[in-house]
C-alpha positions as CSV (number, residue, x, y, z in Angstrom):
1,M,44.4,28.0,-7.7
2,F,44.0,25.3,-4.9
3,R,44.3,28.1,-2.4
4,N,41.0,29.0,-3.5
5,V,39.3,25.5,-4.0
6,L,40.5,24.0,-1.2
7,G,39.9,27.4,1.4
8,R,36.0,27.1,-1.3
9,L,36.1,22.8,0.0
10,V,36.2,24.5,3.6
11,T,34.1,26.0,4.0
12,E,31.3,24.4,2.0
13,T,31.8,21.8,4.4
14,G,31.0,23.3,7.3
15,C,27.9,24.6,6.4
16,V,27.1,21.0,5.3
17,R,27.9,19.8,8.9
18,R,26.3,22.7,10.5
19,Y,22.9,21.8,8.4
20,V,22.9,18.5,8.5
21,V,23.1,19.0,13.2
22,K,20.3,21.5,12.5
23,A,17.9,19.7,10.8
24,L,18.8,16.7,13.3
25,V,17.4,18.6,16.4
26,T,14.8,19.8,14.3
27,R,13.5,17.0,13.9
28,K,13.8,15.1,16.4
29,V,11.2,18.8,18.5
30,S,8.9,18.3,15.6
31,A,8.8,14.3,15.8
32,A,8.2,15.0,19.9
33,S,5.6,17.4,19.0
34,V,3.5,15.8,16.6
35,S,0.2,14.1,18.1
36,V,0.3,10.3,17.3
37,R,-2.9,7.9,15.7
38,S,-4.3,5.5,17.7
39,F,-6.0,2.3,15.6
40,S,-9.5,3.3,17.5
41,D,-9.7,6.5,15.0
42,V,-8.9,4.3,12.1
43,K,-11.4,2.9,12.3
44,D,-13.9,5.9,12.4
45,E,-13.0,7.0,8.6
46,V,-14.8,6.2,6.1
47,G,-12.9,5.4,3.0
48,Q,-13.0,6.6,-0.4
49,P,-15.0,4.4,-2.2
50,F,-15.0,2.0,-4.9
51,D,-15.4,3.7,-8.2
52,V,-16.7,0.8,-10.3
53,S,-16.3,2.3,-13.7
54,L,-12.7,0.8,-13.7
55,L,-14.1,-2.2,-13.1
56,E,-13.7,-1.4,-17.4
57,F,-10.6,-1.2,-17.7
58,L,-8.7,-3.8,-14.7
59,V,-8.0,-7.1,-15.0
60,C,-6.6,-9.6,-12.8
61,P,-2.7,-9.4,-13.5
62,L,-2.7,-13.0,-13.5
63,S,-5.1,-14.7,-15.6
64,K,-5.6,-10.7,-16.9
65,K,-9.9,-12.0,-17.0
66,P,-11.9,-9.6,-15.9
67,L,-12.7,-9.4,-12.2
68,R,-16.5,-9.0,-10.5
69,Y,-16.3,-6.5,-7.6
70,E,-17.3,-7.3,-4.3
71,A,-19.6,-4.6,-2.3
72,K,-19.2,-6.2,0.9
73,T,-15.9,-7.3,1.5
74,N,-15.3,-4.4,-0.7
75,E,-12.7,-6.7,-2.6
76,L,-12.5,-7.3,-6.9
77,I,-12.7,-11.3,-7.2
78,N,-11.4,-13.4,-10.0
79,K,-13.7,-16.7,-9.7
80,E,-11.4,-18.5,-11.9
81,L,-8.7,-18.1,-9.7
82,G,-10.2,-17.7,-6.3
83,I,-8.1,-14.7,-5.5
84,A,-9.5,-11.6,-4.3
85,Y,-7.9,-7.7,-4.4
86,P,-8.3,-5.8,-1.6
87,I,-9.2,-2.2,-2.8
88,V,-8.2,0.6,0.0
89,D,-9.4,4.5,0.3
90,G,-10.2,3.3,-2.4
91,I,-7.3,2.2,-4.5
92,P,-7.7,-1.5,-6.3
93,N,-4.1,-3.2,-4.6
94,M,-3.2,-5.7,-7.1
95,I,-0.7,-7.2,-5.9
96,P,-0.4,-11.2,-6.5
97,Q,0.8,-11.8,-3.4
98,E,-1.5,-9.4,-1.3
99,A,-4.4,-11.0,-2.4
100,R,-6.7,-12.8,-0.2
101,L,-7.6,-16.7,-1.2
102,I,-11.2,-17.9,-1.7
103,Q,-11.8,-21.1,-0.9
104,K,-13.9,-22.4,-3.3
105,D,-17.6,-24.2,-2.5
106,I,-16.3,-27.9,-2.2
107,D,-19.7,-30.2,-3.6
108,T,-19.0,-33.6,-1.1
109,S,-21.4,-35.3,-3.0
110,T,-19.6,-35.7,-6.7
111,T,-15.9,-36.1,-4.9
112,P,-15.4,-39.8,-4.4
113,M,-15.1,-40.7,-1.4
114,Q,-11.9,-43.1,0.2
115,D,-11.9,-46.5,2.7
């Protein structure tokens, strides 16, 4: 019984080694034959449009308040917290760490001056 198990183990290990070596060689060849995209290609692509009907369901993950879509910047805006969530290829990126802070307008005439 042990001879049979040991024989299978040696045979299967050899098959796995041959498969791994073959896969590595194939990966090197396929990586070399793939064309590389440049950054200029990305500018020409048109991103997926954002589906405005999603605003009915989407809320800010931090404040749980509704968001406003800004078409000019392609972002979802939370005016209360001053956060803008980017939309990439029609998909809103709702990760708070990746959101952009919006500078709030500060009225300097009502702000007390310090001497």
